[in-house]
NUSE-171319 format. One record per residue (C-alpha): x, y, z; residue in one letter; chain. Coordinates in Angstrom, 1 decimal, padded with zeros to 4 digits, always signed. Layout:
# NUSE-171319
+--------+--------+--------+----+----+
:     c1 :     c2 :     c3 : aa : ch :
+--------+--------+--------+----+----+
:      X :      Y :      Z :  A :  A :
...
+--------+--------+--------+----+----+
# end
This chain:
# NUSE-171319
+--------+--------+--------+----+----+
:     c1 :     c2 :     c3 : aa : ch :
+--------+--------+--------+----+----+
: +073.6 : -007.5 : -059.4 :  M :  A :
: +072.8 : -005.8 : -062.7 :  S :  A :
: +075.4 : -005.1 : -065.3 :  D :  A :
: +076.5 : -001.5 : -066.1 :  T :  A :
: +075.0 : -000.7 : -069.4 :  A :  A :
: +077.3 : -000.2 : -072.3 :  W :  A :
: +076.7 : +003.1 : -074.1 :  T :  A :
: +077.0 : +003.6 : -077.8 :  A :  A :
: +080.2 : +005.5 : -077.1 :  E :  A :
: +081.7 : +002.7 : -075.1 :  D :  A :
: +080.9 : +000.2 : -077.8 :  E :  A :
: +082.4 : +002.5 : -080.4 :  S :  A :
: +085.6 : +002.9 : -078.5 :  M :  A :
: +086.0 : -000.9 : -077.9 :  M :  A :
: +085.2 : -001.7 : -081.5 :  F :  A :
: +087.8 : +000.9 : -082.7 :  D :  A :
: +090.4 : -000.7 : -080.5 :  T :  A :
: +089.7 : -004.1 : -081.9 :  I :  A :
: +089.6 : -002.8 : -085.4 :  D :  A :
: +092.9 : -001.1 : -085.0 :  R :  A :
: +094.4 : -004.3 : -083.5 :  W :  A :
: +093.1 : -006.3 : -086.5 :  C :  A :
: +094.6 : -003.9 : -089.0 :  R :  A :
: +097.9 : -003.2 : -087.3 :  D :  A :
: +098.8 : -006.5 : -085.6 :  E :  A :
: +096.8 : -009.4 : -087.0 :  V :  A :
: +096.6 : -008.8 : -090.7 :  R :  A :
: +100.3 : -008.9 : -091.4 :  D :  A :
: +100.9 : -012.1 : -089.5 :  K :  A :
: +097.9 : -014.2 : -090.4 :  V :  A :
: +099.2 : -015.7 : -093.6 :  M :  A :
: +102.4 : -017.0 : -092.2 :  E :  A :
: +100.8 : -018.3 : -089.0 :  M :  A :
: +097.8 : -019.9 : -090.7 :  E :  A :
: +099.9 : -021.8 : -093.2 :  H :  A :
: +102.3 : -023.0 : -090.4 :  A :  A :
: +099.2 : -024.0 : -088.4 :  D :  A :
: +100.8 : -022.1 : -085.5 :  E :  A :
: +098.9 : -021.5 : -082.3 :  Y :  A :
: +098.5 : -017.7 : -081.9 :  P :  A :
: +099.7 : -017.3 : -078.3 :  H :  A :
: +100.4 : -013.6 : -078.7 :  E :  A :
: +096.9 : -013.0 : -080.1 :  F :  A :
: +095.3 : -015.0 : -077.3 :  V :  A :
: +097.0 : -012.8 : -074.7 :  E :  A :
: +095.7 : -009.7 : -076.4 :  R :  A :
: +092.2 : -011.2 : -076.5 :  M :  A :
: +092.4 : -011.8 : -072.8 :  K :  A :
: +093.4 : -008.2 : -072.3 :  E :  A :
: +090.3 : -007.1 : -074.3 :  F :  A :
: +088.1 : -009.3 : -072.1 :  G :  A :
: +086.8 : -011.4 : -074.9 :  L :  A :
: +086.9 : -014.6 : -072.9 :  F :  A :
: +084.1 : -013.1 : -070.8 :  G :  A :
: +082.5 : -011.0 : -073.5 :  A :  A :
: +078.9 : -011.9 : -072.9 :  T :  A :
: +079.2 : -013.0 : -069.3 :  I :  A :
: +077.8 : -010.8 : -066.6 :  S :  A :
: +080.1 : -008.2 : -065.0 :  Q :  A :
: +079.1 : -009.7 : -061.7 :  E :  A :
: +081.5 : -012.5 : -062.5 :  Y :  A :
: +084.2 : -010.4 : -064.2 :  G :  A :
: +082.8 : -010.5 : -067.7 :  G :  A :
: +082.1 : -007.6 : -070.0 :  L :  A :
: +078.4 : -008.1 : -070.1 :  G :  A :
: +078.2 : -007.4 : -073.8 :  L :  A :
: +074.9 : -007.8 : -075.7 :  S :  A :
: +074.9 : -010.6 : -078.3 :  A :  A :
: +074.4 : -007.9 : -080.9 :  S :  A :
: +077.6 : -006.1 : -080.1 :  F :  A :
: +079.4 : -009.4 : -079.6 :  Y :  A :
: +078.4 : -010.5 : -083.1 :  A :  A :
: +079.9 : -007.3 : -084.6 :  K :  A :
: +083.2 : -008.0 : -082.8 :  I :  A :
: +083.2 : -011.6 : -084.1 :  V :  A :
: +082.5 : -010.5 : -087.6 :  T :  A :
: +085.4 : -008.0 : -087.5 :  R :  A :
: +087.9 : -010.4 : -086.2 :  I :  A :
: +086.8 : -013.1 : -088.7 :  S :  A :
: +087.5 : -010.7 : -091.5 :  E :  A :
: +091.2 : -011.1 : -090.6 :  E :  A :
: +091.4 : -014.7 : -089.3 :  W :  A :
: +088.3 : -016.7 : -088.5 :  M :  A :
: +090.3 : -019.2 : -086.3 :  S :  A :
: +090.8 : -016.5 : -083.6 :  L :  A :
: +087.0 : -016.2 : -083.0 :  T :  A :
: +086.8 : -020.0 : -082.5 :  G :  A :
: +089.2 : -019.8 : -079.6 :  I :  A :
: +087.1 : -017.5 : -077.5 :  F :  A :
: +083.6 : -018.4 : -078.8 :  N :  A :
: +084.0 : -022.1 : -077.9 :  S :  A :
: +085.1 : -021.0 : -074.5 :  H :  A :
: +082.2 : -018.6 : -074.0 :  I :  A :
: +079.8 : -021.4 : -074.8 :  M :  A :
: +081.2 : -023.3 : -071.9 :  M :  A :
: +081.0 : -020.2 : -069.6 :  A :  A :
: +077.4 : -019.5 : -070.8 :  T :  A :
: +076.2 : -022.9 : -069.8 :  V :  A :
: +077.6 : -022.4 : -066.3 :  V :  A :
: +076.1 : -018.9 : -066.1 :  E :  A :
: +072.6 : -020.0 : -067.3 :  K :  A :
: +072.4 : -023.3 : -065.5 :  Y :  A :
: +075.0 : -023.6 : -062.8 :  G :  A :
: +074.4 : -023.4 : -059.0 :  T :  A :
: +075.3 : -020.1 : -057.3 :  D :  A :
: +078.4 : -021.8 : -055.9 :  F :  A :
: +079.5 : -023.0 : -059.4 :  Q :  A :
: +079.0 : -019.5 : -060.9 :  K :  A :
: +081.0 : -017.9 : -058.1 :  D :  A :
: +083.7 : -020.5 : -058.4 :  Y :  A :
: +084.1 : -021.0 : -062.1 :  W :  A :
: +083.0 : -017.9 : -063.9 :  L :  A :
: +085.8 : -015.5 : -062.7 :  P :  A :
: +088.3 : -018.1 : -063.8 :  K :  A :
: +086.7 : -018.3 : -067.2 :  F :  A :
: +086.1 : -014.6 : -067.8 :  T :  A :
: +089.8 : -013.8 : -067.1 :  S :  A :
: +091.0 : -016.5 : -069.5 :  G :  A :
: +092.9 : -018.2 : -066.6 :  E :  A :
: +091.0 : -021.3 : -067.5 :  I :  A :
: +090.0 : -021.7 : -071.2 :  R :  A :
: +087.9 : -024.4 : -072.7 :  G :  A :
: +084.9 : -025.4 : -074.8 :  A :  A :
: +081.8 : -027.6 : -075.0 :  L :  A :
: +082.7 : -031.3 : -075.1 :  G :  A :
: +079.8 : -032.7 : -077.1 :  L :  A :
: +080.9 : -034.5 : -080.2 :  T :  A :
: +082.1 : -038.1 : -080.2 :  E :  A :
: +083.3 : -040.4 : -083.0 :  P :  A :
: +079.8 : -041.7 : -083.6 :  N :  A :
: +077.7 : -038.9 : -082.2 :  A :  A :
: +077.7 : -035.4 : -083.8 :  G :  A :
: +074.3 : -034.0 : -084.8 :  T :  A :
: +072.6 : -036.8 : -082.8 :  D :  A :
: +073.8 : -035.8 : -079.3 :  L :  A :
: +071.7 : -038.4 : -077.7 :  Q :  A :
: +073.9 : -041.1 : -079.2 :  A :  A :
: +076.9 : -040.2 : -077.0 :  I :  A :
: +078.6 : -043.1 : -075.1 :  K :  A :
: +080.7 : -041.2 : -072.5 :  T :  A :
: +079.3 : -042.2 : -069.1 :  V :  A :
: +079.6 : -040.7 : -065.6 :  A :  A :
: +078.9 : -043.1 : -062.6 :  R :  A :
: +078.0 : -041.8 : -059.2 :  K :  A :
: +080.4 : -042.9 : -056.4 :  D :  A :
: +079.5 : -041.3 : -053.2 :  G :  A :
: +080.0 : -037.6 : -053.5 :  D :  A :
: +082.0 : -038.0 : -056.7 :  H :  A :
: +081.5 : -039.1 : -060.3 :  Y :  A :
: +083.8 : -041.3 : -062.3 :  V :  A :
: +083.8 : -040.6 : -066.0 :  I :  A :
: +084.8 : -042.9 : -068.9 :  N :  A :
: +084.6 : -042.1 : -072.6 :  G :  A :
: +086.0 : -039.9 : -075.3 :  S :  A :
: +085.2 : -036.8 : -077.4 :  K :  A :
: +086.5 : -035.6 : -080.7 :  T :  A :
: +086.8 : -032.4 : -082.7 :  W :  A :
: +087.0 : -030.4 : -079.4 :  I :  A :
: +088.3 : -026.9 : -079.7 :  S :  A :
: +090.8 : -025.7 : -077.1 :  N :  A :
: +091.4 : -029.3 : -076.1 :  S :  A :
: +095.2 : -029.0 : -076.0 :  I :  A :
: +095.8 : -025.4 : -075.0 :  M :  A :
: +092.7 : -025.1 : -072.9 :  G :  A :
: +092.2 : -026.3 : -069.3 :  G :  A :
: +088.6 : -027.5 : -069.1 :  A :  A :
: +085.5 : -028.5 : -071.1 :  V :  A :
: +081.8 : -028.5 : -070.3 :  A :  A :
: +081.4 : -032.2 : -070.9 :  L :  A :
: +078.2 : -033.9 : -072.0 :  M :  A :
: +077.8 : -037.4 : -070.5 :  V :  A :
: +075.3 : -040.1 : -069.9 :  K :  A :
: +074.5 : -040.4 : -066.1 :  T :  A :
: +071.7 : -042.8 : -066.9 :  N :  A :
: +072.5 : -044.7 : -070.1 :  P :  A :
: +069.3 : -046.7 : -069.9 :  D :  A :
: +067.0 : -043.7 : -069.8 :  S :  A :
: +064.0 : -043.6 : -072.1 :  D :  A :
: +063.8 : -041.1 : -073.7 :  P :  A :
: +067.6 : -040.9 : -074.0 :  R :  A :
: +067.9 : -037.2 : -073.4 :  Y :  A :
: +066.7 : -037.4 : -069.9 :  K :  A :
: +069.7 : -039.5 : -069.0 :  G :  A :
: +072.2 : -036.8 : -070.1 :  M :  A :
: +074.1 : -034.5 : -067.8 :  S :  A :
: +076.8 : -031.8 : -068.1 :  M :  A :
: +080.0 : -031.5 : -066.1 :  F :  A :
: +082.8 : -029.0 : -065.9 :  I :  A :
: +085.8 : -031.2 : -066.3 :  T :  A :
: +089.2 : -029.4 : -065.8 :  P :  A :
: +092.6 : -030.8 : -066.6 :  R :  A :
: +093.8 : -030.0 : -063.1 :  M :  A :
: +092.4 : -028.9 : -059.7 :  D :  A :
: +092.2 : -025.1 : -059.9 :  P :  A :
: +092.9 : -024.8 : -056.1 :  D :  A :
: +095.9 : -027.1 : -055.8 :  T :  A :
: +097.2 : -027.2 : -059.4 :  G :  A :
: +097.3 : -031.0 : -059.1 :  E :  A :
: +096.7 : -032.8 : -062.4 :  K :  A :
: +093.7 : -035.1 : -062.4 :  Y :  A :
: +094.3 : -038.7 : -063.3 :  E :  A :
: +092.5 : -040.1 : -066.3 :  G :  A :
: +092.3 : -036.9 : -068.3 :  Y :  A :
: +094.3 : -036.8 : -071.6 :  S :  A :
: +094.1 : -035.5 : -075.1 :  N :  A :
: +095.2 : -036.7 : -078.6 :  G :  A :
: +097.4 : -034.8 : -081.0 :  T :  A :
: +096.3 : -031.7 : -082.8 :  K :  A :
: +094.2 : -032.7 : -085.8 :  M :  A :
: +095.4 : -031.7 : -089.3 :  Q :  A :
: +092.6 : -029.8 : -091.0 :  K :  A :
: +091.9 : -028.3 : -094.4 :  L :  A :
: +091.4 : -024.9 : -092.7 :  A :  A :
: +090.5 : -023.5 : -089.3 :  Y :  A :
: +094.3 : -023.5 : -088.6 :  K :  A :
: +096.0 : -022.3 : -085.5 :  G :  A :
: +093.2 : -023.4 : -083.1 :  I :  A :
: +093.8 : -026.7 : -081.4 :  D :  A :
: +091.2 : -029.3 : -082.3 :  S :  A :
: +091.8 : -032.8 : -080.8 :  A :  A :
: +090.3 : -035.8 : -079.1 :  E :  A :
: +089.8 : -036.0 : -075.4 :  L :  A :
: +090.0 : -039.2 : -073.4 :  F :  A :
: +088.6 : -039.9 : -069.9 :  F :  A :
: +089.7 : -043.0 : -068.2 :  D :  A :
: +088.3 : -043.4 : -064.6 :  D :  A :
: +088.4 : -039.6 : -064.3 :  Y :  A :
: +087.2 : -038.7 : -060.9 :  R :  A :
: +085.6 : -035.4 : -059.8 :  I :  A :
: +083.4 : -034.2 : -056.9 :  D :  A :
: +079.7 : -033.6 : -057.6 :  A :  A :
: +079.2 : -030.2 : -055.9 :  K :  A :
: +081.8 : -028.3 : -057.9 :  R :  A :
: +081.5 : -030.1 : -061.3 :  H :  A :
: +077.9 : -031.4 : -062.0 :  L :  A :
: +076.4 : -028.2 : -063.6 :  I :  A :
: +073.2 : -027.3 : -061.9 :  G :  A :
: +073.7 : -029.9 : -059.2 :  G :  A :
: +071.1 : -032.2 : -060.8 :  E :  A :
: +071.3 : -035.1 : -063.2 :  E :  A :
: +069.3 : -035.3 : -066.5 :  G :  A :
: +069.5 : -031.7 : -067.5 :  K :  A :
: +072.5 : -031.8 : -069.9 :  G :  A :
: +070.7 : -032.0 : -073.2 :  F :  A :
: +068.8 : -028.7 : -072.4 :  Y :  A :
: +072.0 : -027.1 : -071.4 :  M :  A :
: +073.7 : -028.0 : -074.6 :  A :  A :
: +070.8 : -026.8 : -076.7 :  V :  A :
: +070.7 : -023.5 : -074.8 :  G :  A :
: +074.4 : -022.9 : -075.3 :  G :  A :
: +074.2 : -023.6 : -079.1 :  L :  A :
: +071.8 : -020.7 : -079.7 :  E :  A :
: +074.6 : -018.2 : -079.0 :  L :  A :
: +077.1 : -020.5 : -080.8 :  G :  A :
: +075.0 : -020.5 : -084.0 :  R :  A :
: +074.8 : -016.7 : -083.9 :  I :  A :
: +078.6 : -016.7 : -083.5 :  N :  A :
: +079.1 : -019.0 : -086.5 :  V :  A :
: +076.7 : -016.8 : -088.5 :  A :  A :
: +078.8 : -013.7 : -087.5 :  A :  A :
: +082.0 : -015.5 : -088.5 :  R :  A :
: +080.4 : -016.3 : -091.8 :  S :  A :
: +079.6 : -012.6 : -092.4 :  V :  A :
: +083.3 : -011.8 : -091.7 :  G :  A :
: +084.4 : -014.3 : -094.4 :  I :  A :
: +081.8 : -013.0 : -096.8 :  A :  A :
: +082.8 : -009.4 : -096.3 :  K :  A :
: +086.5 : -010.1 : -096.6 :  R :  A :
: +085.9 : -012.0 : -099.8 :  A :  A :
: +084.0 : -009.0 : -101.1 :  L :  A :
: +086.8 : -006.7 : -100.0 :  E :  A :
: +089.5 : -008.7 : -101.7 :  E :  A :
: +087.4 : -009.2 : -104.9 :  A :  A :
: +086.6 : -005.4 : -105.1 :  T :  A :
: +090.2 : -004.5 : -104.6 :  R :  A :
: +091.6 : -007.0 : -107.1 :  Y :  A :
: +089.0 : -006.1 : -109.7 :  S :  A :
: +090.3 : -002.5 : -109.8 :  Q :  A :
: +093.9 : -003.6 : -110.1 :  E :  A :
: +093.6 : -006.3 : -112.7 :  R :  A :
: +093.3 : -005.2 : -116.3 :  K :  A :
: +092.1 : -007.0 : -119.3 :  T :  A :
: +091.4 : -005.7 : -122.8 :  F :  A :
: +092.8 : -002.3 : -121.8 :  G :  A :
: +090.7 : -001.6 : -118.7 :  K :  A :
: +090.2 : -002.8 : -115.1 :  P :  A :
: +088.1 : -005.9 : -114.9 :  I :  A :
: +085.6 : -004.1 : -112.6 :  C :  A :
: +084.5 : -002.3 : -115.7 :  E :  A :
: +083.4 : -005.5 : -117.3 :  H :  A :
: +079.7 : -006.3 : -116.8 :  Q :  A :
: +080.4 : -010.0 : -116.0 :  A :  A :
: +082.5 : -008.9 : -113.0 :  I :  A :
: +080.0 : -006.2 : -112.0 :  Q :  A :
: +077.3 : -008.8 : -111.8 :  L :  A :
: +079.4 : -010.9 : -109.4 :  K :  A :
: +080.3 : -008.0 : -107.2 :  L :  A :
: +076.7 : -006.9 : -107.0 :  G :  A :
: +075.6 : -010.3 : -105.9 :  E :  A :
: +078.4 : -010.6 : -103.4 :  M :  A :
: +077.7 : -007.2 : -101.8 :  A :  A :
: +074.0 : -008.0 : -101.5 :  T :  A :
: +074.6 : -011.5 : -099.9 :  R :  A :
: +077.1 : -010.0 : -097.4 :  A :  A :
: +074.7 : -007.3 : -096.3 :  K :  A :
: +071.7 : -009.6 : -096.1 :  A :  A :
: +073.7 : -012.1 : -094.0 :  A :  A :
: +074.8 : -009.3 : -091.7 :  E :  A :
: +071.1 : -008.2 : -091.2 :  L :  A :
: +070.0 : -011.7 : -090.4 :  M :  A :
: +072.7 : -012.0 : -087.7 :  V :  A :
: +071.5 : -008.7 : -086.3 :  E :  A :
: +068.0 : -010.0 : -086.2 :  N :  A :
: +068.9 : -013.2 : -084.4 :  A :  A :
: +071.2 : -011.4 : -081.9 :  A :  A :
: +068.4 : -008.9 : -081.1 :  A :  A :
: +066.0 : -011.8 : -080.4 :  A :  A :
: +068.6 : -013.4 : -078.1 :  Y :  A :
: +069.2 : -010.1 : -076.3 :  D :  A :
: +065.4 : -009.7 : -075.8 :  A :  A :
: +065.3 : -013.1 : -074.0 :  G :  A :
: +063.2 : -014.6 : -076.7 :  Q :  A :
: +063.4 : -018.2 : -078.0 :  R :  A :
: +065.6 : -017.8 : -081.1 :  C :  A :
: +066.5 : -021.2 : -082.4 :  D :  A :
: +064.6 : -020.4 : -085.6 :  M :  A :
: +066.3 : -017.0 : -086.0 :  E :  A :
: +069.7 : -018.3 : -085.1 :  A :  A :
: +069.3 : -021.2 : -087.4 :  G :  A :
: +068.2 : -018.9 : -090.3 :  M :  A :
: +071.2 : -016.6 : -089.7 :  A :  A :
: +073.6 : -019.5 : -089.5 :  K :  A :
: +072.2 : -021.2 : -092.6 :  Y :  A :
: +072.0 : -018.1 : -094.8 :  F :  A :
: +075.3 : -016.5 : -093.7 :  A :  A :
: +077.4 : -019.6 : -094.0 :  S :  A :
: +076.1 : -020.3 : -097.5 :  E :  A :
: +076.7 : -016.6 : -098.4 :  A :  A :
: +080.3 : -017.1 : -097.1 :  A :  A :
: +080.8 : -020.1 : -099.4 :  V :  A :
: +079.4 : -018.4 : -102.4 :  E :  A :
: +081.3 : -015.1 : -101.9 :  N :  A :
: +084.6 : -017.0 : -101.3 :  A :  A :
: +084.1 : -019.0 : -104.5 :  L :  A :
: +083.2 : -015.8 : -106.5 :  E :  A :
: +086.3 : -014.1 : -105.1 :  A :  A :
: +088.3 : -017.0 : -106.4 :  M :  A :
: +086.8 : -016.7 : -109.8 :  R :  A :
: +087.5 : -013.0 : -109.9 :  I :  A :
: +091.1 : -013.6 : -109.0 :  H :  A :
: +091.5 : -016.2 : -111.7 :  G :  A :
: +094.7 : -018.2 : -111.5 :  G :  A :
: +096.1 : -016.1 : -108.7 :  Y :  A :
: +093.3 : -017.4 : -106.4 :  S :  A :
: +095.3 : -020.6 : -106.1 :  Y :  A :
: +098.3 : -018.8 : -104.7 :  S :  A :
: +098.9 : -018.8 : -101.0 :  K :  A :
: +100.0 : -015.2 : -101.3 :  E :  A :
: +096.4 : -014.1 : -101.6 :  Y :  A :
: +093.8 : -014.3 : -098.7 :  P :  A :
: +091.1 : -015.7 : -101.0 :  V :  A :
: +092.5 : -019.2 : -101.0 :  E :  A :
: +092.3 : -019.3 : -097.2 :  R :  A :
: +088.7 : -017.8 : -097.2 :  L :  A :
: +087.8 : -020.5 : -099.7 :  F :  A :
: +089.0 : -023.2 : -097.3 :  R :  A :
: +087.5 : -021.6 : -094.2 :  E :  A :
: +084.0 : -021.0 : -095.5 :  A :  A :
: +082.7 : -024.6 : -095.8 :  P :  A :
: +083.3 : -025.2 : -092.1 :  L :  A :
: +080.6 : -022.6 : -091.4 :  M :  A :
: +078.1 : -024.9 : -093.1 :  C :  A :
: +079.0 : -027.8 : -090.9 :  I :  A :
: +079.9 : -026.3 : -087.4 :  G :  A :
: +077.3 : -025.9 : -084.7 :  E :  A :
: +074.9 : -028.1 : -086.5 :  G :  A :
: +074.9 : -028.8 : -090.3 :  T :  A :
: +072.9 : -026.6 : -092.6 :  N :  A :
: +070.7 : -029.6 : -093.4 :  E :  A :
: +069.8 : -029.7 : -089.7 :  M :  A :
: +069.2 : -026.0 : -089.6 :  Q :  A :
: +066.7 : -026.2 : -092.4 :  R :  A :
: +064.8 : -028.9 : -090.5 :  I :  A :
: +064.8 : -026.7 : -087.3 :  I :  A :
: +063.6 : -023.7 : -089.3 :  I :  A :
: +060.8 : -025.7 : -090.9 :  A :  A :
: +059.6 : -027.2 : -087.6 :  K :  A :
: +059.5 : -023.8 : -086.0 :  Q :  A :
: +057.7 : -022.3 : -089.0 :  Q :  A :
: +055.0 : -024.9 : -088.6 :  I :  A :
: +054.9 : -024.6 : -084.8 :  A :  A :
: +054.5 : -020.8 : -085.0 :  R :  A :
: +051.8 : -020.9 : -087.7 :  N :  A :
: +049.4 : -023.6 : -086.5 :  K :  A :
: +046.1 : -023.6 : -088.3 :  I :  A :
+--------+--------+--------+----+----+
# end
C-alpha cells in the first residue's frame, strides 16, 4: 500500500502547528523542567497527538509517512526549544524503522501500529559498558531454546529505557562467529507482553543517569537475566546473523536526526546572540554595532545556514533511496561542530551573563557537545567520509 503524498500545503500546516506549540507551550516551561531534570510527560502526550512517534513510518502501519527532509525540519524546530524532546521520539523511530525495513510481514503488522501510536515507546539497544563505536564487541547473548530465545546481558546509555516499553536489542546469537558481525542479531524486547500485559521476567533497568545536559529524557542501563521471548514475534526478520546490517541501516536516519538537532542548537544560539547583542550596550552603543561582535554574528549565521543545507542534502539522498552514509556522516559531523562553535560564541557575546541559568545559552553550551558524540563520534564520521570518498573516486 502506497502512502498518501504530503503536499506542500499539508507540510506547511503541520509545521505551523508544531511551531506554534514550541512558542506557546514549550519555550516558557523548558528552563524549569530542564534544570529539574523532569520527564516531560505533557510534551510527550502532545507529540503523540502530532503523530511524531510514527513520523517517518508508512501510513500503512499508522505512521505519518513523512519524508526525511520534512522530518529533519521538524526536528530542527523542536531542538531550537529543547533538544531533549527530539531524542524521545527519534530514538523510538530508529527502533520502528528497523522493524519496518527488516521485519517480517507478521512483525510489521504486529509491532508498527503499537509503535506509531506511541502506545509502546522505545529505542535502539546497542551500547554496552565496553562496546560503543565498536558494536561487534557486544557481550549480550541470545541462546536458542526451542521456539524461544533466552537473553542475558546488559546495555547502557539507552534512551527511553525507563519510561519506554521496548528496545530493538542487538545481541550475539553466535558469539564464536568469524567475522564477528555475522553472529549478531536484533530482537524486539518489550518490558511486558503486549497482548496480556504480563511483565516479562528478567527485564529490568537501572536508575536514571545524571547527565551534564540532555536532561528530561531518561537514559539508563538495561539488564537481561534469563529473559525469555518467542522467536516468531521478536527475532527481527526471522533470521539470525543480520543484526549488524539492521543497526547500520537504522543509524543513517539517526545521524540525519542528530545533524538536524545540531542545526536547531546552532540556530537558537544565533537567535539568542543576535537578540542580546542589540540589547546590551557598551561605550554608548549596542554591542552589535561593534565590529568584533559583527564578525562573530557573521560567522555564526553562515555556519548555521551551511549546516542546514548539509542536512537537507543528506535527507534528500535518504528520501531518494540512495546510500547516504557519507552524506549523513558529513551532515552530522559539520552540523554538530557548528552547534558547538555557535554555542560557544553565543556564550562569549553574552559575557558574564552566559553563566546564568536564566539565559538559554548556558543550556545550549551544555547540549551541543553531545551532538559530536551521539550516533557515532565525529572522529568516526571523518573515517567513514574518507573511506567513501576513496571508494567513490577509485583511480
